[in-house]
N, C-alpha and C positions, 0 to 999 in steps of 0.2 A: 326616750332616745338616749342611747349610749354610743358615743363615738368609739370606733376601734382605736386601740392605743396609739398607733402611728399617726392617725389623723388628730387625735387629741394633743399629742406632743407637738405636732406641727402648728396647730392653732394656738396653743399656749406660747410657743416660741414666737410666732408671727405677731401676736397681740402684745407680748411683753418686750420684744426686742426690735423687730423690723418696723412696725408702724410708728413707735416713738422715735426711732432713729431717722426715719424719713421725715417726720414732722419737725424734728429738731434741726435737721439739715436744711430743710426748706426755710425755716424761720431764720437760721443763721446766715444763709446765703441769699436771701431775697433781695437785699440791696446791692450786693456785689454783682449778681447776675441779672438784676432788674426783673425779678419774677413778679409780674403784676397780679397774679391770682394766688399768691402764697396763702392768704387766709382761707380760700376755698380748698386748697390742697390739704392744709392742716385740719380743716373741718371734716373733709372726707376721711382722713386718717382717724380722727376722733370717732366718727360714726362707725367705721369699720371695726375699730378696736372695741367699741361698746357692744356692737352686734355680735362679733365673734367671741368676745369675752362672755356674753350672756349664754351663747350656745355651749361654750366650754364649761361654764358653771352649771348649767342644767345637766349636761352629760356627766359631770363629776358627781353631782348630787344623786342622780339616778343610779350610777354605778355603785356609790357608797351605800345606797339603800338596798341593793340587790345582793343575792348570795354570790354573785360573781366576784365580789370584792374580797371574799374570804378564801383562804387556802384550805379550810376545813372547819371542823366543829369540835368543841369540847363538850361532850355529852355527859350530863349529870343525871344519874339515876339514884333513886332512894328505894331500894327493894324492901318491902315489908317493914317500913319505918326503921330499918337498920342504918348502919353507917352509909353515907353517900359514896357512890362510885363515880369515878371520872374516867372517861375514855376519849381517845382521839379518833376522829374519822377524817381522813384526808381526801381532798378533791383531786389531788395530783399524786403521781408516783413519788415516793420518798427521794429518789434520785433527782427529780426535777426541783425539789425544795432545797437540795444541797447547794445549788448554784445561786440561790437567793441570799440576800443579806439580812432579811427579816421575813417573818410570816405573820399572817393575820388570821385569827381564829374567832369563830362566833360561838358563844356559850349558849347551849340549848338544853332543855330538860327532856329526859326520856329519849327513846330511840328516834333517830331522824328518818330512817328508811322505813319501808313497809315491814310489818311484823313477819317474822320467820316462823313457819309452822314447826311445832315440835316433832322430831323424828322419833318414832317408837322403836 
């Protein structure tokens, strides 16, 4: 399971900012506003943070293990035991990469796509 980017970003924000803020506010204000079930509210926040954090962690791990995490490949070939050749294969249009602040490439040996028949 890989969450779409906008859902992953929301879950990460919710777990890292919203739930701790709610828990801290309830803890700080429980006596002022006579909140009788403050411990239960903080417990629910902790359970939600743990569950949603686990989902985000699984999604992140699966994304990083997939080819979707890469902007392309550095293909290393060694023809006839000569010098190694390095080439780039992009998963996106070069213009799309221009807007990014960094790119992530996967190093692979040999051609990545299906073999191309020689044209006579």
